[in-house]
C-alpha positions in Angstrom: 113.1 52.6 120.3 111.2 49.9 122.2 111.6 50.1 126.1 110.2 47.0 127.7 110.6 45.9 131.7 110.1 42.7 133.3 107.5 43.6 136.0 109.1 40.8 138.7 113.0 42.1 138.3 112.6 45.5 137.5 115.1 44.5 134.5 114.7 46.9 131.7 115.8 45.8 128.0 115.5 48.9 125.0 116.0 47.9 121.3 114.7 48.5 117.8 112.7 45.1 116.4 110.8 42.7 119.2 110.0 39.5 117.6 107.8 36.2 118.7 108.5 32.8 117.6 106.5 29.6 118.4 107.6 26.4 117.5 105.1 24.3 115.9 106.8 20.8 117.3 107.7 21.4 120.8 105.3 24.4 121.8 107.9 26.4 123.0 107.4 30.5 122.8 110.6 32.9 122.2 110.5 36.3 122.3 113.7 38.3 121.2 114.7 42.1 121.1 117.2 42.6 118.7 117.9 39.1 118.0 118.3 38.7 121.9 116.6 36.0 123.5 114.3 37.7 126.4 111.6 35.5 127.2 110.8 32.0 127.1 107.0 30.2 127.6 106.2 26.2 128.0 102.9 25.2 126.2 101.5 28.1 123.6 100.1 27.2 120.5 100.3 30.8 118.7 102.0 34.3 118.9 98.7 35.1 120.9 99.2 33.0 123.4 102.6 33.9 123.7 102.1 37.6 123.3 99.6 37.1 126.6 102.5 35.3 128.4 104.8 38.0 128.1 102.9 40.7 128.7 101.8 39.1 131.8 105.5 39.3 132.8 106.9 42.6 131.2 105.6 45.8 130.2 105.7 48.1 127.4 107.1 51.5 128.7 108.6 52.9 125.1 107.7 52.2 121.8 109.2 53.4 118.1 106.8 55.8 116.7 105.2 54.7 113.7 107.5 56.4 110.7 104.3 56.2 108.5 101.7 57.7 110.6 102.1 60.8 108.9 100.9 59.4 106.1 97.7 58.2 107.2 96.9 61.7 108.6 
């Protein structure tokens, strides 16, 4: 389970999968949580810029445990 909070509004979103998408033609970046659009940014050229813009607006409160972590130790 992923839990994120909008820093400005205090809105909390929970979900299982977060996706970053950048349209190469329009340079609009979108972030989806379980298929629902939760963030949009203009003038981003790649996923790193989009993630940076997203983290300025949202903070991660809780992230799903890595199911493979037991196998790496």
